[in-house]
N, C-alpha and C positions, 0 to 999 in steps of 0.2 A: 719796573724791573726788580726782580727779587734780590739781586746782590749788588747792583751798581745803578746809579742814576745816569742820565744821558751825558752830562759833562764828564763824569768819571770814565765812562765807557769810551767817549771820544778821546780823552787823554791817552788811554791805553792803546787804542787803535793807532793814533798818531805816533806813539812811541814805538810800537811794533814796526810800522812802516819806515820810520826813521832808522831804526836798527838794521832793517833789511836793505836800506839804501834805495828804496823805491818811492815813487811819487805817492804822497798822502792822498787818499780819496777825498772827494768833495762831500763832506758831511753836512747835512741839513738838519737843523733843529726845528721840529714841529711841536708846538706846545700850546697849552691854554693860558700860560702866563704872558702878560703883556707889558710888565714893568721893564724899564731899561736895564735894571740890574740883572735880570735873567738873560737878556740879550748879551750883555757884557760878559757874563759868566760863560755862556755858550761859546762865544767867540774866543775867549781866553783859553778854553779847553780844546780848541782846534776846529770847532765847527765853522764852516765857511759861510753859511747862511742861517737866517733865523726867520721863521714864520710863526706868527701866533694866530690862534683861532679867533674869530671866524677867518677862514683862509681867503686871502685876496687872490683871485684867480689870475689876474695879470702878473702879479709878483711871482706866483708859482710857475706860470708859463715861462717867465724870464729866467728863473733859476734853472728850469729844465732845459731851456735852450742853451744857457751858459754851460751846463754839464753835458751838452750834446746828447740829451735823452730824447729831444724832439727837434724838428727843424723849425 
């Protein structure tokens, strides 16, 4: 991203939703980074889920079901 990384963007989104008094969206981090520190940073920024590449299809399906994007 040209001006913000994913965690910074997530923090801004969460703050906007908090100020508006509405439910924060389910933000999913999809990244090539696999280290635990990146997952921790993503979750601390407000991201609800973390998926690293290569994508685990069953984990992605579970997240999509949890977000009510698929049955």
